[in-house]
C-alpha positions as CSV (number, residue, x, y, z in Angstrom):
1,M,0.0,0.0,0.0
2,L,1.8,3.1,-1.3
3,G,2.7,5.5,1.5
4,Y,2.2,3.0,4.3
5,G,4.3,0.4,6.1
6,P,3.2,-3.2,6.8
7,R,1.6,-2.5,10.1
8,S,-0.2,0.7,9.1
9,A,-1.3,-0.9,5.8
10,A,-3.0,-3.7,7.7
11,A,-4.7,-1.3,10.0
12,Q,-5.9,0.8,7.1
13,R,-7.3,-2.3,5.3
14,A,-9.2,-3.2,8.5
15,L,-10.5,0.4,8.7
16,E,-11.7,0.4,5.1
17,Q,-13.4,-3.0,5.7
18,R,-15.1,-1.4,8.7
19,L,-16.6,1.2,6.4
20,T,-18.5,-1.4,4.5
21,E,-20.4,-2.1,7.7
22,L,-20.9,1.5,8.8
23,V,-22.2,2.9,5.5
24,R,-25.9,2.3,5.4
25,G,-28.2,2.3,2.4
26,E,-31.1,3.6,4.5
27,S,-29.0,6.5,5.7
28,V,-28.0,7.5,2.1
29,G,-31.6,7.0,1.0
30,A,-32.9,9.3,3.7
31,L,-30.4,12.0,2.8
32,T,-31.3,11.7,-0.9
33,R,-35.0,11.9,-0.3
34,A,-34.7,15.0,1.9
35,L,-32.5,16.9,-0.6
36,A,-34.4,15.8,-3.8
37,A,-37.9,16.6,-2.5
38,R,-38.3,19.8,-4.5
39,P,-36.5,21.9,-7.1
40,H,-33.6,23.9,-5.7
41,V,-31.9,26.2,-8.2
42,A,-29.1,28.4,-6.9
43,G,-30.3,31.6,-5.4
44,T,-33.8,30.3,-4.5
45,P,-35.3,29.8,-1.0
46,A,-35.4,26.1,-1.6
47,Q,-31.6,26.1,-2.2
48,A,-31.0,28.1,0.9
49,A,-33.0,25.4,2.8
50,T,-30.6,22.7,1.5
51,A,-27.7,24.5,3.1
52,E,-29.4,24.6,6.5
53,Y,-30.3,20.9,6.2
54,V,-26.7,19.9,5.4
55,L,-25.3,22.0,8.2
56,A,-27.8,20.5,10.7
57,Q,-26.8,17.0,9.7
58,M,-23.1,17.6,10.0
59,R,-23.6,19.3,13.4
60,D,-25.5,16.3,14.6
61,W,-22.6,14.1,13.6
62,G,-20.1,16.1,15.5
63,L,-18.4,18.0,12.7
64,A,-17.4,21.6,13.1
65,V,-19.4,23.5,10.5
66,E,-19.0,26.8,8.7
67,T,-20.2,28.5,5.5
68,A,-18.7,30.7,2.9
69,E,-21.1,33.2,1.3
70,Y,-20.6,35.1,-1.9
71,E,-22.7,37.7,-3.8
72,V,-22.7,36.8,-7.4
73,Y,-24.4,37.7,-10.6
74,L,-27.2,35.2,-10.9
75,P,-30.1,36.5,-13.0
76,H,-33.4,34.6,-12.6
77,P,-36.1,34.3,-15.3
78,V,-38.9,36.8,-15.7
79,E,-40.3,35.7,-19.0
80,A,-39.5,33.0,-21.6
81,V,-41.5,32.8,-24.9
82,V,-41.0,30.9,-28.1
83,E,-43.7,31.3,-30.8
84,R,-44.1,29.8,-34.2
85,L,-45.2,32.8,-36.3
86,T,-45.7,30.9,-39.5
87,P,-49.1,29.2,-39.8
88,P,-50.1,27.2,-37.9
89,A,-48.9,29.8,-35.5
90,R,-48.8,28.9,-31.9
91,P,-46.7,29.3,-28.7
92,L,-44.4,26.4,-27.9
93,A,-44.6,24.7,-24.5
94,L,-41.7,25.5,-22.2
95,R,-42.5,23.1,-19.4
96,E,-42.4,19.4,-19.3
97,P,-45.7,17.5,-19.2
98,V,-46.3,16.3,-15.6
99,L,-45.9,12.5,-15.3
100,P,-47.6,10.5,-12.6
101,E,-44.3,8.8,-11.9
102,A,-42.6,12.1,-11.4
103,P,-45.1,14.4,-9.7
104,E,-42.3,16.7,-8.7
105,S,-42.2,17.8,-12.4
106,G,-45.4,19.7,-11.6
107,D,-44.0,21.6,-8.7
108,T,-45.0,25.2,-9.0
109,T,-41.5,26.3,-8.2
110,Q,-40.0,24.3,-11.1
111,W,-38.4,26.7,-13.6
112,P,-39.6,26.6,-17.2
113,A,-37.2,26.1,-20.1
114,W,-34.2,28.3,-19.2
115,H,-30.6,28.9,-19.9
116,G,-28.6,30.4,-17.1
117,Y,-27.1,33.7,-18.3
118,A,-29.2,33.8,-21.5
119,A,-29.1,37.4,-22.8
120,A,-32.4,39.3,-22.6
121,G,-34.0,40.1,-25.9
122,D,-37.1,39.9,-28.1
123,V,-36.2,38.8,-31.6
124,R,-38.1,37.5,-34.7
125,G,-36.7,35.8,-37.8
126,P,-36.5,32.8,-40.1
127,L,-35.2,29.6,-38.6
128,V,-32.0,27.8,-39.7
129,Y,-31.1,24.3,-38.5
130,V,-27.3,24.1,-37.7
131,N,-26.8,20.6,-36.4
132,Y,-24.6,20.7,-33.2
133,A,-23.5,24.3,-33.9
134,R,-19.8,23.3,-34.0
135,E,-17.5,25.5,-36.1
136,E,-17.3,22.8,-38.7
137,D,-21.1,22.6,-38.9
138,L,-21.3,26.3,-39.5
139,D,-18.6,26.2,-42.1
140,R,-20.6,23.4,-43.8
141,L,-23.7,25.6,-43.6
142,A,-21.9,28.4,-45.4
143,E,-20.8,25.9,-48.1
144,L,-24.5,25.1,-48.6
145,G,-25.1,28.8,-49.3
146,V,-27.0,29.5,-46.0
147,D,-26.2,32.7,-44.1
148,L,-27.1,32.9,-40.4
149,A,-27.1,36.7,-40.3
150,G,-30.4,38.0,-39.0
151,R,-31.7,34.5,-38.4
152,I,-32.5,32.3,-35.4
153,A,-30.5,29.2,-35.1
154,L,-31.9,25.8,-34.1
155,A,-29.2,23.5,-32.8
156,R,-29.3,20.1,-31.2
157,Y,-27.6,19.4,-27.9
158,G,-24.5,17.2,-27.9
159,E,-20.8,17.2,-28.8
160,L,-19.9,20.5,-27.1
161,F,-20.9,22.7,-24.3
162,R,-24.2,24.6,-24.8
163,G,-22.6,28.0,-24.1
164,L,-20.1,27.5,-27.0
165,K,-23.0,26.7,-29.3
166,V,-24.7,30.0,-28.6
167,Q,-21.4,31.9,-29.0
168,N,-20.6,30.1,-32.3
169,V,-23.9,31.1,-33.9
170,Q,-23.7,34.6,-32.5
171,R,-20.3,35.1,-34.2
172,R,-21.9,34.1,-37.5
173,G,-24.6,36.8,-37.1
174,A,-27.5,34.8,-35.6
175,I,-29.9,37.0,-33.6
176,G,-31.2,34.2,-31.4
177,C,-30.6,30.5,-30.6
178,L,-32.8,27.5,-29.7
179,L,-31.3,24.3,-28.4
180,Y,-33.3,21.1,-28.4
181,S,-32.8,17.5,-27.4
182,D,-32.9,15.3,-30.5
183,P,-34.1,11.7,-29.8
184,Q,-31.1,10.4,-31.6
185,D,-28.8,11.8,-28.9
186,D,-30.6,11.2,-25.6
187,G,-34.1,9.9,-26.4
188,Y,-35.9,6.9,-27.8
189,F,-33.2,6.2,-30.4
190,R,-30.8,5.3,-27.5
191,G,-33.3,3.4,-25.3
192,D,-36.8,3.4,-23.8
193,P,-37.8,6.9,-22.6
194,F,-38.6,7.7,-19.1
195,P,-40.7,6.5,-17.2
196,T,-40.3,3.1,-18.9
197,G,-36.6,3.4,-19.4
198,P,-33.8,5.9,-18.7
199,M,-33.8,8.1,-21.7
200,R,-35.4,11.5,-22.3
201,P,-39.0,11.5,-23.3
202,A,-40.3,13.7,-26.2
203,G,-41.4,16.4,-23.7
204,G,-38.1,16.5,-21.7
205,L,-36.0,19.7,-21.6
206,Q,-32.3,20.3,-20.9
207,R,-31.8,23.4,-18.9
208,G,-28.3,24.7,-18.2
209,S,-25.8,27.6,-18.0
210,L,-24.2,29.4,-20.9
211,N,-21.3,30.6,-18.9
212,T,-18.2,29.6,-20.8
213,R,-15.7,30.3,-18.0
214,T,-15.5,29.4,-14.3
215,G,-16.7,31.6,-11.6
216,D,-18.8,34.8,-11.5
217,P,-18.7,36.1,-15.1
218,T,-18.9,39.7,-14.0
219,A,-16.0,39.5,-11.6
220,P,-13.4,37.3,-13.3
221,G,-10.3,36.7,-11.1
222,R,-11.9,38.6,-8.1
223,V,-13.7,37.3,-5.1
224,S,-17.4,38.1,-5.5
225,R,-18.3,39.9,-2.3
226,P,-20.5,43.0,-1.9
227,G,-18.8,46.0,-3.5
228,V,-16.4,44.1,-5.7
229,A,-15.6,45.8,-9.0
230,R,-17.6,44.2,-11.8
231,I,-17.8,44.4,-15.5
232,P,-21.2,44.8,-17.2
233,P,-22.7,41.4,-18.2
234,A,-22.9,42.6,-21.8
235,E,-19.1,43.0,-21.8
236,S,-18.2,39.7,-20.2
237,P,-16.4,37.4,-22.6
238,A,-18.0,34.5,-20.8
239,L,-21.6,35.4,-21.7
240,P,-23.7,35.5,-24.9
241,R,-25.1,38.6,-26.4
242,I,-28.2,36.9,-28.1
243,P,-31.2,35.4,-26.4
244,S,-31.6,31.6,-26.3
245,L,-33.8,29.0,-24.7
246,P,-34.0,25.2,-24.7
247,L,-36.8,23.2,-26.3
248,A,-38.1,19.6,-25.9
249,A,-37.9,17.4,-29.0
250,A,-41.7,17.5,-29.2
251,E,-41.8,21.3,-29.5
252,A,-38.7,21.5,-31.7
253,A,-40.5,19.1,-34.1
254,E,-43.2,21.8,-34.6
255,L,-40.5,24.0,-36.1
256,L,-38.1,21.5,-37.7
257,R,-40.8,19.5,-39.6
258,D,-41.7,22.4,-41.9
259,L,-38.2,23.8,-42.6
260,R,-37.2,23.8,-46.3
261,G,-34.1,24.8,-48.1
262,P,-31.3,22.3,-48.8
263,E,-31.5,18.8,-47.4
264,V,-29.1,18.3,-44.5
265,P,-25.9,16.4,-44.9
266,Q,-26.5,12.8,-43.9
267,E,-24.6,13.1,-40.6
268,W,-26.9,16.0,-39.6
269,Q,-30.0,13.8,-39.7
270,G,-31.6,13.2,-36.3
271,A,-34.2,10.7,-35.2
272,L,-37.4,12.7,-35.8
273,P,-39.5,11.0,-38.5
274,W,-38.9,13.1,-41.5
275,R,-36.0,14.3,-43.6
276,Y,-34.3,17.4,-42.1
277,H,-33.7,20.5,-44.0
278,V,-31.5,23.5,-43.0
279,G,-33.8,26.4,-44.1
280,P,-33.8,29.3,-43.9
281,G,-37.5,29.2,-43.2
282,P,-40.2,29.3,-44.3
283,V,-40.7,28.8,-40.6
284,E,-40.4,32.1,-38.7
285,V,-40.0,32.2,-34.9
286,R,-40.3,34.8,-32.1
287,L,-37.9,34.3,-29.2
288,R,-38.3,36.4,-26.1
289,V,-36.1,36.2,-22.9
290,A,-36.4,38.5,-19.9
291,H,-34.5,38.2,-16.6
292,D,-34.1,40.3,-13.4
293,G,-30.3,40.9,-13.8
294,A,-29.9,40.4,-10.0
295,L,-27.0,39.7,-7.7
296,R,-27.8,36.9,-5.3
297,T,-26.1,35.3,-2.3
298,I,-24.8,31.7,-2.6
299,V,-23.7,29.5,0.3
300,N,-21.0,26.8,0.4
301,T,-21.1,24.6,3.4
302,F,-18.2,22.9,5.2
303,G,-18.0,20.2,7.9
304,R,-14.6,19.3,9.2
305,F,-12.8,17.5,12.0
306,P,-9.1,17.9,12.8
307,G,-6.5,15.3,12.0
308,R,-4.8,13.6,15.0
309,T,-1.2,14.5,14.0
310,D,-1.4,16.8,11.0
311,P,-4.4,19.0,11.3
312,D,-3.0,21.6,9.0
313,E,-3.1,19.3,6.1
314,W,-6.5,18.7,4.5
315,I,-8.3,16.1,2.3
316,V,-11.2,17.9,0.8
317,I,-14.3,15.9,-0.3
318,G,-17.0,17.8,-2.1
319,G,-20.0,17.9,-4.4
320,H,-22.3,20.6,-5.6
321,R,-25.6,21.1,-3.8
322,D,-27.6,23.1,-6.4
323,A,-29.6,21.7,-9.3
324,W,-31.8,22.9,-12.2
325,C,-34.7,20.8,-10.9
326,C,-35.0,18.3,-8.0
327,G,-31.7,16.9,-9.1
328,A,-32.0,13.4,-7.6
329,V,-29.1,12.3,-9.9
330,D,-27.4,15.6,-10.5
331,N,-26.3,16.1,-7.9
332,V,-28.2,14.9,-4.9
333,S,-26.7,11.5,-5.5
334,G,-23.2,13.1,-5.1
335,V,-24.1,15.2,-2.1
336,A,-25.6,12.2,-0.3
337,S,-22.4,10.3,-1.0
338,V,-20.3,13.2,0.5
339,L,-22.6,13.4,3.5
340,E,-22.7,9.7,4.2
341,A,-18.9,9.6,4.0
342,A,-18.8,12.5,6.5
343,R,-21.1,10.7,8.9
344,V,-19.1,7.4,9.0
345,C,-15.8,9.2,9.2
346,A,-17.1,11.2,12.1
347,E,-18.3,8.1,13.8
348,L,-14.9,6.5,13.5
349,A,-13.3,9.7,14.8
350,R,-15.6,9.7,17.8
351,A,-14.7,6.0,18.4
352,G,-11.0,7.0,18.7
353,Q,-9.9,6.5,15.0
354,P,-9.6,10.0,13.5
355,P,-7.4,10.2,10.4
356,R,-3.9,11.6,10.5
357,R,-4.9,14.6,8.4
358,S,-8.0,16.8,8.6
359,L,-11.0,15.9,6.5
360,V,-13.1,18.8,5.0
361,F,-16.5,17.9,3.6
362,A,-17.8,20.6,1.3
363,T,-21.1,21.2,-0.6
364,W,-20.8,23.8,-3.3
365,D,-23.5,26.3,-4.4
366,A,-24.1,27.5,-8.0
367,E,-21.9,24.9,-9.6
368,E,-24.6,24.6,-12.4
369,W,-24.0,28.2,-13.3
370,G,-20.3,27.8,-13.9
371,L,-18.6,26.2,-10.9
372,I,-19.2,29.5,-9.1
373,G,-19.2,28.4,-5.4
374,S,-16.0,26.3,-5.6
375,T,-14.3,28.8,-7.8
376,E,-15.0,31.8,-5.5
377,W,-13.7,29.8,-2.5
378,I,-10.5,28.8,-4.3
379,E,-9.9,32.4,-5.5
380,E,-10.4,33.6,-2.0
381,H,-8.1,31.0,-0.3
382,A,-5.7,30.0,-3.1
383,A,-2.5,30.4,-1.1
384,E,-3.9,28.6,2.0
385,L,-5.3,25.8,-0.1
386,G,-2.1,25.3,-2.0
387,A,-0.3,24.9,1.3
388,R,-2.8,22.7,3.0
389,V,-4.7,20.5,0.6
390,V,-3.2,17.2,-0.2
391,A,-6.0,16.0,-2.6
392,Y,-9.6,16.7,-3.6
393,I,-12.3,14.0,-4.0
394,N,-15.3,15.1,-6.1
395,Q,-18.7,13.6,-6.2
396,D,-20.7,14.9,-9.1
397,I,-23.4,12.4,-10.3
398,A,-22.4,9.5,-8.0
399,V,-25.1,7.3,-9.4
400,C,-27.1,7.3,-12.7
401,G,-26.4,3.7,-13.9
402,P,-24.7,0.4,-13.2
403,E,-21.1,0.8,-14.3
404,F,-18.4,2.2,-12.1
405,G,-16.0,4.6,-13.7
406,A,-13.4,7.0,-12.4
407,S,-11.2,9.9,-13.5
408,A,-8.3,11.2,-11.5
409,S,-4.9,12.8,-11.7
410,P,-2.7,9.9,-12.8
411,S,-0.8,10.1,-9.6
412,L,-3.9,8.9,-7.8
413,A,-5.2,6.3,-10.3
414,G,-3.6,3.5,-8.5
415,V,-5.2,4.5,-5.2
416,V,-8.6,4.5,-6.9
417,R,-8.0,1.0,-8.3
418,D,-6.8,-0.3,-5.0
419,V,-9.6,1.1,-2.9
420,T,-12.2,-0.4,-5.2
421,R,-10.7,-3.9,-4.6
422,G,-12.1,-3.7,-1.1
423,V,-15.7,-2.7,-1.9
424,A,-18.3,-5.2,-3.1
425,E,-19.8,-4.7,-6.5
426,P,-23.5,-3.8,-6.0
427,G,-25.6,-6.7,-7.1
428,G,-22.6,-8.7,-8.2
429,P,-21.8,-12.3,-7.4
430,V,-20.6,-12.9,-3.8
431,G,-16.9,-12.1,-3.5
432,T,-16.9,-9.8,-6.6
433,S,-15.4,-6.3,-5.9
434,I,-16.1,-3.1,-7.8
435,Y,-12.6,-3.5,-9.2
436,D,-13.3,-7.0,-10.5
437,A,-16.4,-5.9,-12.3
438,W,-14.7,-2.7,-13.6
439,R,-11.8,-4.6,-14.9
440,A,-14.0,-7.3,-16.5
441,R,-15.9,-4.7,-18.6
442,A,-12.6,-3.7,-20.2
443,S,-14.4,-0.7,-21.7
444,G,-11.2,1.2,-22.5
445,G,-12.1,4.1,-20.3
446,P,-14.6,5.4,-17.8
447,P,-18.2,5.9,-19.0
448,R,-18.8,9.5,-20.0
449,R,-20.7,11.5,-17.4
450,P,-24.1,12.8,-18.6
451,G,-23.7,16.2,-20.3
452,E,-20.1,15.6,-21.4
453,G,-19.4,16.2,-25.0
454,A,-17.5,13.9,-27.3
455,G,-14.0,14.9,-28.1
456,P,-10.3,14.0,-27.5
457,S,-9.9,12.4,-24.1
458,S,-6.8,12.3,-22.0
459,A,-7.0,8.8,-20.6
460,P,-3.8,7.7,-18.8
461,A,-1.8,4.8,-20.1
462,A,-2.4,1.9,-17.7
463,A,-1.2,-1.7,-17.7
464,S,-3.2,-3.7,-20.2
465,D,-4.9,-5.7,-17.5
466,E,-5.9,-2.7,-15.4
467,P,-9.1,-0.7,-15.7
468,V,-8.5,2.7,-17.2
469,V,-8.8,5.8,-15.0
470,G,-9.4,8.8,-17.2
471,V,-8.3,12.3,-16.4
472,P,-11.0,14.8,-15.4
473,G,-12.0,17.2,-18.2
474,G,-14.2,20.2,-17.5
475,G,-17.6,20.9,-16.1
476,S,-17.3,20.1,-12.4
477,D,-15.8,21.4,-9.1
478,H,-12.5,19.5,-9.4
479,E,-11.4,22.2,-11.9
480,G,-10.3,24.7,-9.3
481,F,-8.2,22.2,-7.4
482,L,-6.7,20.3,-10.4
483,L,-6.6,22.9,-13.2
484,H,-6.0,26.1,-11.2
485,L,-3.9,25.0,-8.1
486,G,-2.4,21.8,-9.7
487,L,-3.6,19.6,-6.8
488,P,-4.4,15.9,-7.4
489,A,-8.1,15.2,-7.8
490,I,-10.5,12.2,-8.1
491,D,-14.0,12.0,-9.5
492,C,-15.8,8.6,-9.5
493,G,-19.3,7.1,-9.6
494,F,-21.7,4.7,-11.2
495,Y,-22.7,5.7,-14.7
496,G,-24.8,4.4,-17.6
497,R,-27.5,5.4,-20.0
498,W,-29.5,8.3,-18.7
499,G,-31.2,11.0,-20.8
500,N,-32.9,13.2,-18.3
501,Y,-29.8,15.4,-17.6
502,H,-31.0,18.8,-16.3
503,S,-34.7,17.8,-16.7
504,A,-37.6,18.1,-14.4
505,Y,-37.7,14.3,-14.6
506,D,-34.4,14.0,-12.7
507,T,-36.4,12.8,-9.7
508,L,-36.4,10.1,-7.0
509,H,-38.5,7.8,-9.2
510,F,-35.8,7.3,-11.7
511,L,-33.1,6.9,-9.1
512,E,-35.0,4.6,-6.8
513,A,-36.9,2.5,-9.5
514,Q,-34.3,2.3,-12.2
515,A,-30.8,3.5,-11.5
516,D,-30.4,2.3,-7.9
517,P,-33.2,0.2,-6.3
518,G,-32.4,-0.2,-2.7
519,A,-29.7,2.5,-2.8
520,H,-27.0,-0.2,-3.2
521,R,-24.9,1.8,-5.6
522,Q,-25.3,4.9,-3.6
523,R,-24.1,3.0,-0.6
524,A,-21.1,1.7,-2.6
525,A,-20.3,5.2,-3.9
526,A,-20.3,6.5,-0.3
527,T,-18.1,3.7,0.8
528,V,-15.5,4.3,-1.9
529,T,-15.6,8.0,-1.1
530,A,-15.0,7.5,2.6
531,A,-12.3,4.9,1.9
532,L,-10.5,7.3,-0.5
533,A,-10.6,10.1,2.1
534,L,-9.2,7.8,4.8
535,R,-6.6,6.3,2.5
536,L,-5.3,9.7,1.7
537,G,-5.8,11.0,5.2
538,N,-3.9,8.3,7.0
539,A,-0.9,7.6,4.8
540,W,2.5,8.4,6.3
541,V,3.6,9.7,2.9
542,A,1.2,11.0,0.2
543,P,0.4,7.9,-1.9
544,L,1.1,9.7,-5.2
545,D,2.4,7.5,-8.0
546,Y,4.5,9.7,-10.3
547,A,5.6,6.7,-12.4
548,E,2.1,6.4,-13.8
549,Y,1.9,10.2,-14.1
550,A,5.1,10.3,-16.1
551,R,3.8,7.6,-18.5
552,V,0.8,9.9,-19.2
553,V,3.1,12.9,-19.8
554,A,5.4,10.9,-22.1
555,T,2.5,9.5,-24.1
556,A,1.0,13.0,-24.5
557,V,4.3,14.6,-25.6
558,Q,4.8,11.9,-28.2
559,A,1.3,12.4,-29.5
560,A,1.8,16.2,-29.7
561,R,5.0,15.7,-31.5
562,E,3.3,13.5,-34.1
563,Q,0.4,16.0,-34.4
564,A,2.8,18.9,-35.0
565,G,4.7,16.9,-37.6
566,K,1.6,16.8,-39.7
567,V,1.4,20.7,-39.8
568,E,3.6,22.2,-42.4
569,A,3.9,25.5,-40.5
570,L,5.3,23.6,-37.5
571,A,8.0,21.7,-39.3
572,G,11.1,21.5,-37.1
573,A,9.3,22.4,-33.9
574,P,11.9,22.2,-31.1
575,F,10.6,19.1,-29.2
576,D,14.0,17.7,-28.3
577,E,14.5,19.8,-25.2
578,L,11.0,18.8,-24.0
579,A,11.7,15.1,-24.8
580,A,14.9,15.3,-22.7
581,A,13.0,16.9,-19.8
582,V,10.3,14.2,-20.0
583,A,13.0,11.5,-19.9
584,G,14.5,13.1,-16.8
585,F,11.1,13.5,-15.2
586,T,10.3,9.9,-15.9
587,A,13.5,8.6,-14.5
588,A,13.1,10.6,-11.3
589,A,9.5,9.6,-11.0
590,E,10.2,5.9,-11.4
591,S,13.0,6.1,-8.9
592,A,11.0,8.1,-6.4
593,T,8.0,5.7,-6.7
594,E,10.2,2.7,-6.2
595,R,11.8,4.2,-3.1
596,V,8.4,5.0,-1.7
597,R,7.2,1.5,-2.3
598,A,10.3,-0.1,-0.9
599,T,10.4,1.9,2.3
600,N,8.8,0.6,5.5
601,W,7.3,3.9,6.5
602,D,6.2,2.5,9.9
603,A,9.8,2.3,10.9
604,A,11.2,5.3,9.0
605,P,12.4,8.3,11.0
606,E,9.8,11.1,11.4
607,D,11.9,13.6,9.5
608,A,12.4,11.3,6.6
609,R,8.7,10.7,6.4
610,R,7.9,14.4,6.4
611,R,10.6,15.2,3.8
612,A,9.3,12.6,1.4
613,H,5.7,13.6,1.9
614,A,6.5,17.3,1.4
615,A,8.5,16.6,-1.8
616,L,5.7,14.4,-3.3
617,R,3.0,16.9,-2.5
618,S,4.9,19.7,-4.2
619,V,5.4,18.0,-7.6
620,E,2.0,18.6,-9.3
621,P,1.7,22.3,-8.3
622,L,5.0,22.9,-10.0
623,L,3.4,21.7,-13.3
624,T,1.2,24.8,-13.5
625,R,1.7,28.0,-15.4
626,P,3.9,30.3,-13.3
627,P,2.5,33.8,-12.5
628,D,5.1,35.5,-14.8
629,A,4.4,33.2,-17.8
630,R,2.4,34.3,-20.8
631,P,-1.3,33.3,-20.5
632,D,-2.6,30.6,-22.7
633,P,-4.8,32.5,-25.3
634,L,-7.2,29.6,-25.8
635,A,-7.7,28.5,-22.1
636,D,-10.0,29.8,-19.4
637,P,-7.7,32.2,-17.5
638,F,-8.5,30.3,-14.3
639,H,-6.9,27.2,-15.7
640,R,-3.1,27.0,-15.1
641,N,-2.3,23.3,-15.3
642,L,0.3,22.7,-18.0
643,V,-0.4,18.9,-18.3
644,F,-4.2,18.8,-18.1
645,G,-6.9,21.1,-19.3
646,V,-10.2,21.4,-21.1
647,N,-10.6,21.3,-24.8
648,P,-11.8,24.8,-25.7
649,L,-13.7,23.4,-28.7
650,S,-15.7,21.2,-26.5
651,G,-16.0,22.8,-23.1
652,Y,-16.1,19.3,-21.4
653,A,-13.5,17.0,-22.9
654,G,-10.0,16.9,-21.4
655,W,-6.9,18.0,-23.3
656,T,-3.4,16.9,-22.4
657,L,-0.7,19.6,-22.6
658,P,-3.3,22.3,-23.3
659,G,-0.8,25.1,-24.1
660,V,1.2,22.9,-26.5
661,T,-1.9,21.4,-28.1
662,G,-3.5,24.8,-28.5
663,A,-0.5,26.2,-30.3
664,I,-0.5,23.2,-32.6
665,V,-4.2,23.6,-33.4
666,R,-3.5,27.3,-34.3
667,A,-0.4,26.3,-36.2
668,D,1.5,29.0,-34.2
669,A,5.2,28.1,-34.4
670,G,6.3,30.9,-32.1
671,R,3.8,30.1,-29.5
672,L,4.6,26.4,-29.7
673,A,8.3,27.0,-29.1
674,Y,7.4,29.0,-26.0
675,E,5.0,26.4,-24.6
676,L,7.5,23.6,-25.2
677,E,10.2,25.5,-23.4
678,L,7.9,26.4,-20.5
679,L,6.7,22.8,-20.0
680,A,10.3,21.5,-20.2
681,Q,11.4,24.0,-17.6
682,Q,8.6,23.0,-15.2
683,L,9.2,19.3,-15.7
684,R,12.9,19.8,-14.8
685,R,11.8,21.5,-11.6
686,A,9.4,18.7,-10.8
687,A,12.1,16.1,-11.5
688,A,14.5,17.9,-9.1
689,R,11.8,17.7,-6.4
690,L,11.2,14.0,-7.0
691,E,15.0,13.4,-6.7
692,S,14.8,14.6,-3.1
693,V,12.3,11.8,-2.2
694,G,14.2,9.2,-0.2
């Protein structure tokens, strides 16, 4: 067990086994039912009530609780209208039909179809179908002779973040945008619709934010407290300038059916029962959006108990508490996992088994609007968190299906695999662990979380007989820890087919009747979360495997070199210095990891343990963009990690070597040389730190 000695490893195994007895399905179920009882959008009274509930629970368990409040730009809807103006003229429905199996969908506080941060406006114009609204789709549209200027775009969800879709059509002159859920992507084409199956019914909507950056879009890089200097929303590069709303497939059909103009390219054809055309028109549409433009208070909650020997070092375990609806899956399942892990870890602490390091259990507010709660907290406490946090464990959608998957910094991939060896596979044969079932599937990577777009992934190279642990991309609260501070992070859960992402049908019925009857998977997710927290919290030396991390870096550099070699403008790009730095980093990582594995840390001198631990902890933060370095022109300014990032063309998918890859995509030889030199410099610094492990 990496970072332990024989005696402490045996004690840790026994402790993790004890968790399987302490974590209770009925406890997780009660937490889930309380938090998913009604819609709780950030900034509403119902969301404020969830904070009070969470704080009360953690107080009862004996944790010290606190909150962090921020005043952020969070405009709520005043009016949303979509009308077909062409006969047969009619307004389109902007609420889901109420289903008996999901009575919560009829809650009077449930928001209608809405995009967080949609621009206010009232526009009319002919409709144009633009497929997924990717740049290549809009280029193809131009080749077909269709101009978006002065028109309203109709795009289907999928492939990239919704905010990028709106920005893409805005740049091409569209005056408004409608996004709909095509049955080919998340409806009957993929499986039986809810309530019979897990996929989106024809009346289901996908709400969501359009904020293309992290944090409050009117106070970038500043902590959003009362009185902070702000930029006008209309000047924020993160926000759209044109109105937009989501539509259900059944309502979009009322528009798409009668479009004419050129037939779509075959790959643009969806699953509605007629041939699609791109337009423009003859269908004309009115789109009206009005909001209150208000600032609102959001509340992060924290429950913590101090470590027995190293209270100033923290393992942070978190999940977002807000939702667009009742959010039974997204993200009550994750919050319930965090809270149940807090309950059992607190019980162990009261029984005389507190971890070596402090555990901090967080629930974040306004994640759905652009990771706002976690980003504001990290911006406010960046220096302290960089000094104290050893790792972050994220729980975002802990359960929506049967298959376990994980993403993590490669340094923690081995810990995830090892912990899952000790937790039973829910519903599996006796003696089968989560690890066994995960490995047997041999899927080649973790299942994609709902809402993630397709795109290049950054899955680490693992031994051929090991399950693949991917690297977190974008779209959840790990971003501030991993991509800003350079701290190791983990995200894991049980995934599968699920089409009601951000829908009023994300209710207890689906979770309890289809995704997780008996709360067995939620119980397993909470057990894994608690075990990960205690494994990291009790190790003598941080169990960070930089040999696996180095393999990922080496693979990524080789891939980048090959990619650059195919671009004429980048011929002769100076990769040799970086290749040498990677070789040095790999050698130092393999040597350090071997020394950590070979050392009996139970018997090692205290100063040797602390030196090794400090050296290992400092490696990944070194692999971030230094303050005096040039910013990456393609990246969110909040993202500083040089090894891992978010594909700016997707908004969700991970990118390895984001600065290098971005320069290659732009065919910018000067920028590529700069990024190669910067990464080589930081890898040499990290290698020197690894050489001090002993």
